[in-house]
N, C-alpha and C positions, 0 to 999 in steps of 0.2 A: 490611575493610582488612587485618586480620592475614593472611587467606588470600592476598591479592595480594602482601603483603610476603614471605611464605614462598615463594611461587612465584618471585618475583624472586631471592631468595637461592639457591634450588635451581637456577634457570637459570644464575645467575652461577657457581655451583660447577661446573656441567657445562662451561661455557665455560672456566673455569680449568683443569679437567682436560684439555680438548682442547689447551690452550695449553702444558701442561707440556712442557719441553724434554727432549731426549735427554741422558743423561749419558755423556760420553766417558770410558771407563776403559781403552781400548786393550788389552783382554784377549785379542783374537784374534791378537795378535802381528804384525799388518800395519800399514803406514803408510797412513792414509786418503789417497785420491787428491787430495783438495782441500787437503791440507796440503803446502806447498812452502816451501823455504828458498832465499834468495839467497846464502847463504854457510854453510859448515859442512855437517853431515849430519844426517839424521833416521834413527832406528832404534828398534826395540822393545827394551826392557830389562827384565831380571828382577833387576837389582842394586838398584834403588830402586822402591818402589811405595807407593801409599796405599790405593787401592781394588782388591781382588783381589791379583794377584801380578805384574803387569806395569805399565809406564809407557812414555811416549813420551820418548825421549832426543834432545835437540838439542845436538850438539857445535858450538858457535857460534864464530865468529871476529869480529874487530873490525868493527863496522858492518854485520854481516849482519842479515837479517830473516826472520821466519817468518810466512807468509801462510796464512790459513784462509779459503777462499772458501765463502760460504753455509753456515756450520756449522748443523747442525740446531737449530732453535729460535730462532736469533738474529733473523731477519727477522720471525718471527711475534710474538715478545714485545716487540720493541724499540719498536713504535709503540703499545703498549697504553696505554689512557687512565689506568690507575691510577698510573703513574709509579714503581712499586716494582720493575720489572724490572731485571736486571743480570747480573753474572757471578759465578760461584763456581768457583775454580780453586786447585789445590794446585801449588806450584812448589818443586823441590829445586835448590839452588845448591851447586856444589862449590868455587867460587872467590870467597870474600868480597872485597868491595871497599867502601871507605868513600866512594868517589865515584861508582862505577858504578851504573847503574839500567837496568831494563827499562822500555820504554814500550809500553803496550798501546793501540793505536789502533783505533777502530771507524769504518768507512767506509760510505757509501751506495753505491748502484749506479753513481753517477758518479765513484766513487773519491775522494770528498771526505771528509776526516776530520771527522766530526761530534762526536766526543768522544774523550777519552783519559784514561788514568790512569798515573802514574809508580809504579814498584815498585822500591824501593831494594834493593841487593844487599849490604848490610852484615851478612851472616850466612852460615853454612854449615848445611845441613840443609833440612828441609821448612818452608814457610810457606804460609799460606792467604791468598787474596785473595777478599774478599766486598765487592762495591760495587754501587751502583745507578747506572744510566746517567744518570738525570735529576738528582737532587740532588748526587751525588758527582762526576759528570763533566761536567755542564752540557748534557746531550743535550736536544734539542727534541722528542723523541718521534716523529721521522720514522723511516722504515724503514732498518735497518742490514743490510748484506749481507756484510760482510767484517770480519775481525779481522787486524791486522798487528802482530806483536810485534817491536819494534826492540831489538836487542842493543846493549850499550855500544859507544862509538866506539873504544875501545882494549881490548886484552887478548883473552883467549879462555878457554874453559872448557866446562862441560857444565851444561845445565838438564834437569831431568826434569819432565814435566807429567803430572798425573793428576787424575781426577775433575773434568773440565771440564763446566760446565753453564751455560746461560743461563736461569735460572728466572724465572717470571712475578713472583715476589715474593722479594726478598732480605730477610733478617731485619732488622727495625727495630732489633734489639739489636746490630747489627754495630759493631765497634770500629775506630778508627784505631790503628795500631801503628807500629813503627819502619820498616815497609816502605812504607806508603801511608796516605793520609788520606781519611776520609769525613766526611760531615755527620752527626755523632752526634745521636741523640735526646736531649732535655734530661735524661731520667732514666737514660741510659746513663753508667756511670762512666767518667771521662776518665783512662784509664791513662797515656796519653802526657803529658797535662798534669801529672799527679802525678809521673810518673817524672822530670820535669825538676827536681824538688826532692829527688831521691833521694840526693844526695851527703851524706856524713857531715859535719856541721858542724865547723868548726875550733874547737878548744878549748884551754884551758891544760892543763898537766900534771896528771893526776888525782891526788887525794890518796891516801894510803895506805889510808884508810877506804873510798874508792871502789873501789880495786883489790881490797881484801879483800871488799867487797860483791859484786863480780862473781864472785869465787871461791865465795862462799857461795851465790849464786843458782844457779850451775852445779852445785854439789854437791847442792842441794835438788832440782834437776831430775833428776839422776842417781838420787837416792833415790826420786823420784816414779815413775820408770819401773821401776827394778830392785829397789827396796826396800832397807831397811837390815838386814834380818834380825832386828830387835828382837822381832818377833812370829812368828818362823819356825815355832814349835810350835803356834800358834793354829790351831784348826780352820778359822776363817774365812780366815786367810791361806793355809792349805793349799788350801782350796777355790778361792780366786781363782787361785793359782799353777797348779793343775791345769786350771782353765778357760783360762788363757792358753796352756798347753801344748796343750790340745785345739784351741784356735782356730788355733794355728800349723799344726797338722796339717791342719785343715780348709782353711785358706787355701792350702796347698801343693796339696792335692787339687783345689781349685776353680780354681786358676790354673796348671796345669802348663806352659803355653806360656811364661809369664813366667820360669820357672825354667830354661828351656832355650833362651835366645836365642842366635842364631848370630852369628858374626863374618864380615862380608862381605869380599870381596877387597880392598876399600879400607880395611879395618881398622875399619869402623864396625859397631856392634852393630845387628843387624837383627831385626825381628819383624813382626807384622801391623801394617798401617797404623792409626794412632790418630786419632780425631776428637773434637772438642769436642761436648759433649752437645747444644748448641743449634744445630748447623749441619750435621748429617748424619743421614740415615735409611737403613735398608737399601734398596738399589737393585738392581733387576733380579735379585733373588734372591741377590745377593752380600752375605754378612754383613759387618758392620762392627764395629769395636771402639773403645770410648771411652777417652780418657785416664784417666778415673777408674777404669776397670777395673784399671789398674796402680797409680794413686796411692792407691786405697783397697783394693787387693788384697793382694799378698804383701809389699809393701815394709816395712811395720811388723813383720809376723811375722818376716821375714828378719833385720831389725835386732835384734829381741828375742832371736831364736834364737841369733844370733851373740854377743850380749853375755851372755846367760844361760848358754849352753852352749859358747861359744868354738869354734864350728864354722867352720873357714876357708872351706868351700864356700859357706856362706851369705854371707860377705863378698863373695866373687867374684860371686855371683848378684846381690847388691844393687848392687854397682858397675856391673854390666852393665845393670841396670834404669835407673839414673839416666843412663847414657850413651845408652841406647835412647830414653828420654824426650826427652833433649836433641836427638837427631837427628831425632825426629819433630816437633819444634817447641816442646817444653816449655822455653822459653828466654826470656831477657831480651828485651823488646821484641816478643814474639810474642803476638798476641791470639787466634790460632787461628780467626780469623773472628769468632766470638762468644765472649767470655771470661766472660760474665755468671755462668753457673752453675758454673764450674769451682772457684771459691773455696769453695763449699759441700762439695766432694767431693775435696779435696786434702789433708785433714788428715794422712793417713799419710805423705805425702811429707815434710811439714814435721817431724813428730815423728821419723821415721826419720833425717832429716838431722841433727838434734841428737844422737840416740843414736849415730850412726856418724860424728860429726864428726872424730874422731881418725883415721879410716881414709881420709880424703880427702887426696890429694896436693895441693900448692899450686895446680896448674892447675885441677883439679876444684873445689877449694874456692872459688877466685875465680869460676869459672863459675857455680857453684850459688848463691853469695852474690848475684851479679847477678840470677839468676833469682828468688831470694827477694825481693830488692829490688823487682822488677817485680810479682811476683804478690801480695806482701803489701800493696801500696799504701803502702810505707814512706814515700815522699816526702810523703804527706799530713801526717805529723807535723812536717814542716818548712815546710809551705805557709802563707803568711800568711793571716790572716782565718779561722782555724779556729773553728768554731762549737761550742757545747756540745751534748752528745749525739752519738750516731752510730747507724747502722743496726745492728740486732742481729746480722745476719750478719757485718758487718765486725768487730764487737767479738769475737764468739765464734770466728770462723774466721781472722781476719787479725790479731788482737791478739798472739797468741803467735808467729806468724811474724815480726812486727816485732821482738819481743823476741829471737828466735833470730838474726835478722839482726845484731843488736848483739852478742850473746854469742859468735857464731861468728867475729867479726873476729879477725885474726891477732895483735893486740897490745892491751894494756890501754888505751892512749890512744884507739884507735878504739872499743873496747868501751864505754868510759864515755861518749865523745862521742855515740855512736849510741844509747845507752840513755836518756840524759837526755830527749831530745824524746819518746821513747816513753812515759816516765812522765808527762810533761806532757799528751800526747794521752790517756792512759788517765784521768787526772783530769778532763779536759774531757769525754771520752766518757761518763763515769759521773756527770756532774753531772745534776741534775734538769732535764728538758726539758719546758718548758711548750708547749702547743699540740699539734699533730698529730704532731710529729716523734718519732723514737725516741731512747732506749729507756726509761730510767728516768723515771717521772712524779712529780709533786709528791705524789701520794697513795701513792707507793712501789709502784704496779703497773708493768707493763712493756708497751710497745707493739711491734708488728711489723705491717707493712702498714697503718699508720695506726690501729690499734686494739689493745685489750687482748688478749693472746695467751698463754695459759698452758700449752698442751699441747705446744708445740714452739717452737723459735727463742728465745723469751725465756728459758725455763728453762735452755737451754744457754748463752745469753749470761750469765745470772746466775751459773751455775756457773763459767764461764771467768773472769769478772771477779773472783770470790772467789779463784780459783786464782792469778790475777795478784797479788792482794794478799798471799796466803799466801807466794808465792815471793819477793816483794820486801820482806816485813816485816823490820823491825829493821835494814835496811841504809840507806845514804844515798839509796837509790832507792825507799824505802817510799812507797806512795801516801798521799794526804792523809787527815787525820782526817775531813774532810767525806766523802770517798769511802768510808771505813770506815763512817761512820754511814749513808750512803745504802744501802750493801750490806746492812748489818745490818737496817735497817728494811724493805728489800725482801724479805729472807728471812722476817722475821717476818710481813709482810703475806701472803706466799705461803702460809705456814703457816696464817694465819687464814682465807684464802679456801678452803683445802683441808679436806676432812673428815678423813680420815687420809692416804691416799696419792693421793686423787682430787681433781682440780680440778673446778670446776663445768662442766657440759656447755656452758653458754652462753659460756664463756671459752676454748673449744678451737679457735677459728678454724675452719679447714676440716677439722679432725680430730675429729668428734663422738664417735668410738669410742675416742679416745686420751686417756683421763682419768687413768689410773694412772701418774703420772710423778714424784710427790714423792719416792719412794725414791731416784731418781737424783740428787736434790739434797741428800741427807743428808750426803755428804762436804763440801758447801759449808758447811752448818751447823757441821760439825766443824772445818773449816779456819779459818773466820772466828772461831769461838769460841775457837780456840787461838792466834790471831794476836797477842794482847797478852800482857803479862807475867803477868796473871792471867786465867784462862779466863772468858769471858763467861757469866754465869749464865743469861740468857734464851736464848741460842743453844744452849748445851750442854744446858740443860733441855729445849728443844724437840727437839734431836737425840735425846736419850735416850728421850723418849716414843715416838719413831717407830723407833728402832733396835731391831728385833726380827729378828736375823739367822737365827733358826731357823724363821721363818714367812714365807711369801710375802706381798708381793712383794719384801721385803728379802732373803730367802734366795736368790731367783732373781737378784737384782742382785749379791749377793756372789759367786755362782758363775757370773758372766758374764765372759768374757775377751776379747771382740771389741771392740777399741778404736773408739769413735766420738768424735772430738775427743780430749780428754785423759781420758776416762773409762776405768774398768776396768783400772787399773794396780795394781801391788803397793803402791806408795806410797799410793794412795787408800785401800786397806784398812787400811794402818797408821795413817793419821791418824784413821780411824773408831775403830779399836781404842784409840788413845790417848785420844780424847774419851770413849769408853765407860768408860775406866779412871779418869776423874776422880771426885772425891767429890761433885760437884754432883748433886743429885737431879733426876730427871726431872720435868718440869712436869706438873701435872694437866691434863686436857682443858680448854682455855681456855673461859671464859664471856665473851662479848663481843657487842656490836652495833656494827658499823662500816659506814659507807657510803663507797665508793671512787668519787669523782666521775669520774675519768678512765676507769674501767672501767664506769661506769653500773651498779654492782653493790652490793647490800646484803648483808652477811653478818650473820646473827643466829644465834648458836650458844650452846649450853649444854654442860655436861659430858656430856650424854647424847644430844644431837642437833645436827645442822648444817643450817642452812637458808639459802639464798641466792636472790636474785632479780636479774635483769638486764633492762634496757630498751635502747632506742636513741633517738637524738635528732639534733639539728643538729650535735652534737659527738661522738657515739658511734655507730659504724656498726652496721648490723643483723646482718649475717652474712657469712661468707666461704664460697665453694664451689669445688669442683673438678669432675672429670668422673666420679667414682665415689662410691658410697655412703660409703665410708670417708673420702673427701675432701670430704664435705659436699654431695653432689649435691642433697639434699633439705633443706638447712639453712635455707630461706627464713624460717621463723617462729621460729628458735631464740632470737632476741632480743626477741620480742614479749611480754615480761613473764614469761618462763619462770622457774619456781622449781625449784631442786635441793634434795632432802632426803636426809639420811643419818641412820639410826638408829645412833648410835655404840656402842650396846650389842650389837646384832645384826649390825652392819656392812652392813645392807641399804639399798639406795637406791631412790628413787621412780621411776626410769626404767630402761627395758630396751631401749635402742637396739639395733638388730639390723641386720645386713646381709641378713637374710632378708626378701625382699619378701612382704608379706601378713601379717606378724606385727606388727611395730611400725608404727604409722600415723604417717608423717612430717609430717602436717598438725597432729597433736595433741600438741604439747609441753605438759607440765603447766604450768598457770597462764596460758597464752597465750590471746589473743583474735585471731581470724583469719577468713579466708574458707576454708572447707574445699575442698580441691582433690584430685583424683586424682593419681597419681604423675606421669603424663606432663606435664601443665601445671605441676606443682610443681617439676619438675626445673630446675635452674639452667642458664641460657644464658650463655655467656662474656660478660663485661662487664656483668652485671646484679647483681653482688654488691658488698659493702662500701659500701652506700648510706647517706647522711645524709638525715635528714628536714629540714623547715623548722621543726620544733618545738623550742624551747629548753628546755621544761619536762621535765627528767629529773633527779631529785635525791633526796636522802635525808638524814636526821639520826637520831642516837640520843641519847636523854636520859641513858641509863645503859647498863649491860651487858645489861639485860633488856628495854629498851623502845626501839623504833625504828620508822621509817616510810620507805618508798620510794614515789615516785609518778612517773607518766610520762604524757605526751600523745603518742600514736602517730599518725603519718600516713605512709601508704605513697605515696611519690613515684615509685616505679619501675614498679609493676605495675598498681595501681589507685589513682589519685589521689583517688578519692571515699571511700577507706577512712580512717576516723578511730576512735580509741578512747582513753578516758582511764581509767587503771588505778592503783590504790593498794593497798599492803599495809601494814597497821598491826600491829606485833608487840608483844604484851605477854606476856612470859614464854613459855610454850608455846602461847599463843593467837595466831593470826594472823587478822586481819580483812581480807578481800579485797573490794574494791569496784571496780565498773566503771560508767562512765556515758558518755554521748555516743557510743555505739557506732553507727556509721552507714556505709553505702556504698550504691551503686546497683545492685549485682549482683542480677539476677533469676535467675541460674543457679547461683551458688555460695552455699551456706548459711553464715551467720556463726555462729561458736561460740566458747565459752570452755571450755577443758579444765580440769577439776578434777584428774583423774588419768588415767594410763595406765600399767599395769604388769602383769607376769605374776603370776598367782595359781597357786602350786604345789599339787601334790596334798596334800590334808590341810589346806590353808589355807582360811579363810572370807572371803567378800566379802559384806557385808550392806547392805541398803537397808531402812531403817525396821525394823531388827531381824530381817529375814528374809534367808536365804541366797539369793543370785542365781546362777542357772545358765544363764539365757538373756538375750538383749537385751531391754530394756524402753524405752518411750518416754513422754515428757511426764509425768514424775513431778514433782508440784508440791512445792517446798520440802522435799526429802527429807533424811534423816539417813543418811549413808553411813559405814560402818566398813570401811576397807580392810585388807589383810593385812599392812600394815607398822605398824599401831598408830596411824594417823591417822584422826581422825573429822572428817567434813565436815558442817557444819550449814548448809544452804542457807536463807537468809533471803529471797532474792528471785531467782526464776528457775525455769524448768522444765528438768528434767534428763533426758537420754537415757543409758541404759546400753548400751554397745556391747561385745559379747563376740565375739572372733575367736580361735578356738582357746583358748589359755590366757591370752590378753591381754584385760584388761578396761579399758575407758575410760568415764569419766563426763564428759559435756559439757553445758553450759548452751546451749540452743538459742535463738539470737536471730532465727532465721528468715531469709528472703530480703529483701535491700534494707532492712535496719533503718534507721529514721530517728533514733531517740534511745533505743536500748535500754540496759539496765543490768542489773547483777547485784549480789548481796551474799551472801557466805558466810563462815563461820568455819572455820578449821582448828585442831583440837586436836592438837598434836604430842605423841605418846605420851600422849594423853588417856585417861581412864578413864570408866567408866559414870557415876560420881557427877558428874564434871565435865561430861559430856555432858548429864546431866539438868539441871544448873544452867543451862548456856548455851543449851539448847533451849527453856527456859521463860521467856517474856518477863518474868514477874514476878520471877524470881530472877537473870536474866542480868546480869552486871556490865558488859556492853558496851552502849553506847548510840551508835547512828549518828545524829549530830546533823544532818549535812547530806551530801547526795550528789547534786550537780548540776554544771552548767557553771561555777559560781562557786567551789565548794570541795568537798572531801571532809573531813569532820570526824568524828572518832571519840573517844569518851570512855570511859575505863575507870573506872567509878564506884567500884570497890573501892579503887583507890589514887589516885584524884583526878588522873589524868593525861589530858591531851587532846592528840591529834595532829591536825595541820592540813596539808592540801595545798591551798593557796590559789591558784587558777588565774586569777582575775580580781581585780586589786587595786583596781579603781575601784568595784566593786559593794559594796553594804552587806552585811556578813557577818551582822548580827543575832546576834552572839555575846556572851555574858556576859563573856568574858575578853579577847578581842582586839577592839579598836575598829576598827583598819585597819592595812594595810601599804602601802608605796609601790611594791611590785613583787611579782609572783607569788612565792610563798614556800613553804618547808617549815618547819613550826614544831612543836615539842612543848613542853608547859608542864605543870608540876606544882606545885600549891599545897599546902603542907604545914600540918599543924596547929600548928606552932610559929611561923607567920607568915612563913616563908620561902617563896620561889618559885624554882624552877629552870626555866630557859628555854633552849632551843636553837633557833637559826634558821639558814636557809641560803637563799641566792639560787641557784637551779639554773642560771641562765643564765651561761655562761662569758664572754659579751660579747666575742666575737671572730668573725672571718670564718669561713665554712665553704664547702662546695661540694656538688656533686651526689654525689660519691663520693670514695674515698680518693685516686684519681688526680688529682682536681680541686683537692686542697689541698696538692699537693707544693710549690708555690711560696710557700705561707704556713705551712709546717709549723713554723717557729720563731716565729710570732706568738704572743705571750703573751696570756693572758686579761686583759681590762680590769677594773679595779676599779670598784666602784659604791657610792654613798652610800646605805646601807640604813636604813630607818626602820620601826619598828613601834610602834604606840600601843596601850597596854593600858588597859582599864577599871580604875579604882582608882588609889590612890596608893602608889607603891613607892619604895624607896631601893636604891641599889647595895649589895650585901652582899659585902664583901671586895674583892679585886683583880679588876677586870674591864677589862683593857687595851683602850684604844681606844674604849670605850663612853661616850657622854655621855647624861645623863638630864635630861629637862625635864618638870616637872609643869604641866599646863594644865587648870585646873578640876579635875574628878575623874578625869582621865586622866594617864597617864605615857607620855611619848614617849622611846624609846631610839633612838639613832643610832650607827652605826658604819660603817666601810668594809669591804666584803666582796669576795672574789675567788675564782676557781677552783672554785666550787661547794662550798667548804668549809663545815663546820658550826661555828658560834660559840656557845659556852655562856656564859650570863649568869646570875649569881646575884643575886637580889633579896630584899628583906625589907620587910614592912609595919611592922616594929618591934614586933609583938605576938608573944610567945612563950609557951609553956606548959612547965611542969616535968613531969618523968616519973620514976617510980620503977621504970624498966625493969630487969628482971633476967633472967639466963640461968639456967635450971634444968636439971639432969640432963644435963650435957655428958659423953657417954660414947663409947667406941669399941670395936670388936671386929675382930679379924683373922679373917676367914672365908675359909679356903682360899687364903691369900695376898693377899687384898684387904681393906684397912682400911675399915670403915664407921663414919663419925663421925655422931653423932646428938645433937641438943639441942632443948630447949624453951624458950620465953620466957613470962614473965608480965608483964602491963602493958607490952607491947612496941610500942605505937603510936608511940613516939618513936624507935624504932630504925630507922635507914635501911638499915644493912647489917651484915654480919658478915665479919670478916677472919680466915681460918684461917692460922696460922703453924706452921712445922715446924722441929724442931731434933733434933740427934743427941746433944747434951750439956747441954741446959738453959741454955746460955749464949747462943749465937748462934741466933736464930730468923730464918727467912726466910719472906716471904709465899708462900703456896701457892694460895690461892683467895679470891675475894670473892663473897659471895652477898647479894643485896638482900633485905631483909625483906619479908614479906607485909604489905602495907599494909591498914589498916582492921581489923586483927585484934589483939585484946588478948593472946590466947594463941595460939601457933603452934608447929608441930613442923617441924624441918629435918633434912636428911640430905645427906651428901656422901661420895664414894668417893675413896680414894687407893690406887693399885695399886703404889706404890713403898714397901715396908717394909724397913727395915734391922734390925740386931740389937735395938736398942731405940730407939724413936722417940717424941719428945715433940710433942704438938699443943697449941697455945694458941689459944683462941677469944676474939676481942675483939668486943664489941658496940659499934658506932659510932653515935653520935647524928646527927641531921640537921645539927647545926652542927659535926660533926667530932670530938666528944669521945668518949672511951672510957667507956661507961656501966658496963660490967661485963667481967670477963676471967676465964677459967678455963683450967687446964692439966691435961692427962692424959698418961699414958705407955702405949705399946703395945709388947708384946714380939713378936718374929717367930714365936715358937712358941705364941702365945696363940690357938690354934684351938679353938673350941668344937664338939665333934663332934655335939652334940645339936641343932644348928640345923636340919639336915635329916637324917632317919633313917628306915629303915636306909639306908646308903649304902656299897656298891652295894645296889640294891633289886631285888625280883622282882615283887611285885604292887602294893604301895602304898608311898607315902612320906608321912611326917608332917613338917610344917614348924612349928618352934617359933619364934615371932616375938620372944620374950624380953620383949616389952612389947605392950600393947594398941594395935591400930590399928583405925580405923573405915572400913568400906566399902572393900574391897580389890579390885583387878583383878589376877587371876592368869593368867599365860601360861606355857606350856612351849614352849621353842624347841629345835629340833634344832641340831646343831653347825654346819650349813650355813645357819642363819638362818631356816628354815621354822618357822612357828607351828603347833605340833601341837595345842595346846589353849588355849582362852581361856575364863576363868570369872570371874564376878563374885560375890563373897561379901559380903553386907551385914551390918551390925551391928558390934559391938565384937569384934574377932578377936584371940585370943592364940595359937591353934594350929589347924591344919586339916590334912586329909589329902587326897591325890589318888590316884586309881586309875591306875597306869602299867602294868598287866598287858599291855595291847595294844601297848605300844611295843616296837620292835625293840631289840636290844642296842646299846649305844653311850653316848655322852656327851650329856647334855641340860642345859638351863638353865631355872630357874624365875625368872620376873620378877614382882615384887610391887610394885604401885603403890597408894599411898594418899595422896591430896592431894599434898604436895610430897615425900613419902617414896618413894624408889625403892630396892628391894633386888633383888639378883641372886644366886642360889645355883646351884651346879653339883652334879649327881648322875650316877651311872653306873647304867644299866639292864643287869642281867645278861642 
């Protein structure tokens, strides 16, 4: 069947190619013999042109007509069955008329007019006509043989025609504009409809505060582009200014034609013909130029050059460019045929318009304001029925042009009146949008194209939105407090989802190689953090942790001067420097576990690692793809349970996506379950991405910052409807339990696999299976223990593993065979694990993890050590046979922890969003604002419990020896419930030996506990003066342990810093508290010596540790040496004689203790 389908498509393509019509560009300078006029004259012209350097000029008189007999392509395409055929023509008008129009008639061989279209003449310059015969003109698909263009009944003038074509398919994206109307597709933006609301509302006289607010906003914009000079001597400011200067020079060299536009004999500015991105391609070898070549070319550099250096030539060149654009059709009411993609690439036009506003004479200003009104979709802010949320492209690309339209008005009355509805629009657009619509979601992630999208679009939208808030702050036009809170939480969520500067690969949309983007958002953290009277501690703390301007990628960002949107200005650097100068300390690496239901993603992170997992479902699409590797050509399995891992100490990641074919295997994303495919069938075909399944089970919960679960039921509805898999990840601290069941499909040709890992192993690094280095591929290894080169240990409990080695790329996959019927797997991942932990977890008698259930009913995992149980319950009607949960009334995610003091912590989630869905993102456009339905959730526990403290919305009923909890749930959220049996125990928990050391600029805090089983967590606070302490980190206690040792790192040390440690009980009481001080010069040189070293180094641990894992890392993250030392260790030596000269790090792991030292090898 597939073969027949592809033959049909290939045949259809061949037919389509044969039917492609000739493009008339009139370049030979002659008048075609089949072109005749009943009035006026026809001639070839070099004064006006679109394609090439010539056009056909028609000097028309009142009532005259222009006839074209049998133009090439018309008769051939006009009767085609697809109904997409039509006309594509550019027309230049020299004589505007508010009442005149051209009528284009299309006739058959009997001279009957079969269809026509009117073309209004209320313009001067070039305009494009793109229309289909059938839907737009009412044609019946019979053969057309003639085109007759009828001039107005009165007047006279000249028309110029160029690039005439009768294409087989006129773009579905075509727009109606001020010249003609078409039947627009539902998803095409209605520019004409919106323009009808573009008038500035009438308003009362503005207040003095509003007038002053306008002046303040304008001055802030001036400072944003040109800087205030406050930080003129800063090396970062100088670096940015030099980058801007370099970009100006580059732009001039790249766009020389735009600097030397000519003035025609009719005083119009003339240059190459310009086309919209979506409606022209190179034809017959004639090169074309797009509008965005100008609007993103030298316009902004010219404006900046003029304002920074006061060069009058640059002003003249810039004015010529806007006149040139206008004459080419960049004007109010002109859709250029297809206007859809222009808004994404017009930012420099808008920015330069504000920068050069004072250089516009009244005529130009009025003309360009009308253009901005049209192109910015300004009328939308006045249109009745505005919905919450908006497209990310509209917010990031058209939000500030709307603002500029207001600010550029000639008087304060109009400025205020025009700006007020923009403020209302922004508050609406930045509201939380439930459903599939864009952009900000209730979990503070962001959507584009109907799904979470963190590598592009959304991050730019978030930046722009914060910029709007920053510009308007403290004025009568300040955005709402709700908007502020939404933006703040969105930034903090972005920070949580990202390791350092990288977002998870599975959230990159169609840009799998484009993960390093967080540095571009740093100014947003700074701006919003400084937008209130008092700087925001969380935002500035996050900013400072990431603001490392001497190290890439921040260093590269600082030294970038090419403006994209509103990035890379002098004011941008100044706000970063201002935030960096605050006294707020940088945050420690966050420790948290959070599930983001709208992104279908769990984040589980500690101060030393970042781990995330993503799935897809009825509400979260699988992947997005383009036509190249960099645009996700092979992205199909990216959402099939992929996990991303980053070692925050070494900065190494678990994936090595590559554009090089044959190195990275695009079927084998880490963590995913899939059918293995070669590249050709794996490649995406247009229209087969952004798919939703029919499975609603994708969800997650976190009990606390160290304990979480995500689970999903996968079903492929696009490529193989027989493919199913159920997958869960249970995370307990640095241990992740990975389960799969119900893996099935009917493919006898494509093997089903689950990938554990795929990554490059560099020279000098080891990759071990069952303790032995692997150098070649291996097959059918039963339940192996794998140690990769990133410090992850994989303990396979169920499944046979193949090791695939391709060049330097290693992959480990569980082989489920062909057409599996109910395959399963189970393995543990020890993130930054050590040998002693591996020994404990690989031995059934000592392993603290128990897999209680793994089937179609549920995945249930218990951590025996801290008495925590995680549940992914798929079948709510079946008997769980569980000692804790009696039943639930709907498939659920649950985590439960019973404590020794009689208290019980419970977290539950209903993963079903309870709303409509569709086949793919296009199918949900009409329901994108439908909110999730609420559901009455019930869970029945075995035993008798009472509610402990405040549990809003939860009702409790005891029936026999069971306790039923009921509450209303929505949106896949997690709900935490605190319970108690009323039975508690006292504890004499104490903290011993709280100490700290400053080791080469990094503070290491260490402490021990005695009788610590009643301690739930530790809160570390920090102060500079012993008066005001602020929380810096929270660590959960090791459960089931009477005595334990803990350690944490703080890289931010000031002249003298005080640290306070509070031990918190399970009922929230402070059991013990200790305070110490650390001096910035408190460096103990005998920690690692000699340093620099030649042959050997000795490490003095300062206290005894038991069973340590020691690794030496090169500065690029490569593991040079890995060594396990057993026993009670106080001091040890390492041979470094074979190491090359350079900087190295020694990593020491013992239980929960992690130490990192630096030394130099001579």
